[in-house]
N, C-alpha and C positions, 0 to 999 in steps of 0.2 A: 673370748666368747662371753656373751651375757646370757644368764639364765632367763628363761621365759616361763611365766605363769599363765595358765589358761583357765578361764572359768567359762564352762559351756553350760548353757541353760537349755533344757529340752522340756517342752510341754507336750505331753501326749494327749491325743483325743480321749475324752472320758471313757469311751467304750473300748479303748485299745491299751489301757494302762498295763495290763499284764503282759501283752505282747511286747510292748516297747521295753518294759523292765527286763524281760527275759533276754531280749536282744542286746540291751546295754550290758547286762551282766556277762555275756559272752565275750565282750571286748576287753574285760579287765586283765585276765591272766596273759593273754597274747600281747597286749600293749605294754604291760609292766616288764615284759621280757625284751622289749625293743631297745636298741641302742639309744641312749640319751634320755630315757624316761627315768625321772627321779621319783615321782609318785603319780598315781593315776587313781583317784578316789571318787567313787560314785556315792551320791547322797540322794535321798528322797525326802521331800518336804513332809513334815509331820501333819500339816493341816490340808495339804492339797496333794494327794497321792499321785496325781498326774504330772507333777513338777519334779524333774530330776536335775541334778547339778553334778557335773564332773569338775573336780578341782585337780589340776594337773600342774606339775613342774617338769620342765625339760632343760637339758644342759644348754640347748641353743634353739633359736627359731628354725634353723636349717634342719635339725634333727626332728623337730616337731612337724615340719613340712613333709618330710619323708613319711612320718607316721600318717599324716592326713591323706597320703596317696596310696596307702597300703590296701590290699585286697579285703581284709576283714572289715574295713570301714565301708567300702563299696558294697560288700555283702550286707552289712547292717542297713545301709540306705535302701537297698532293694527290699529287704525283709520288712522294713517299717514304712514303706511308701504308702502314703495316705493315712498313716496312723499317728503322725506327729503334727500338732497344730502349729508349733513354732520352735525354732532352733536358733540360738544366738551364741556367738563366741566372742569373748573378750580376751585380747592379748594384753597382758599386764606385766609390769616390771616391779619387783619388790624394792621398796624404797626405805624401809625402816624396820 
């Protein structure tokens, strides 16, 4: 199995930063307890409070895919519907 690094960029609508942040924070403990999660770290940009980044490492892509299908992520999507301007995920491999 090859480890997988995920970099997820979330840009909240300016008026919804607090809501999005609160919902993102709810994901941390439950995700860290999931099988295959090595780390799941949330960051907030120092100059743009609406920009959040999750830096994640997983034991395998398969285990990350299970995470992506979990209920807490669908709950997050419902709670933040209309509050997120953009969301991008980069699947990456550590090379050095």
